[in-house]
C-alpha angles and dihedrals in degrees: 000000000000110000128196106218107179120185113216092202093058122107087228112093114252092239091057091048090053092048090053090065089058092046092050091049093049092048089051090053092049092048093049092049091047088055091053099259127127113241136180139176121215136176124174131138095325092061089061098041116110090207092055092043090051090054089061106022148355134285088262091061132073131207108245091187150301113271118203121194126180148116112294115238092203139007116288115259112223116243121230109271130191118256108267092233088061095056105029123091132175124216105224094187095071113121117237110259091237096046 
């Protein structure tokens, strides 16, 4: 279980502390895959359940996700993904970096 455990008294903004849980989880997934393991990150109803959260943390924490790491028994099957043209947009108002 990846927990976000922000500290209100910290000089680091809460939003940045929450984002760090996601960054740590993603780095863990990359490291596991680089070592030849299969890894996945899931959320779902349990990530938002106070009872489940309380089993792993405190009311001040939030479950960022459930990270599973293991040895794959078979090749991963790709999930359906949207066509990139349907989700990509380009901002034409950006100034040129040398302007």
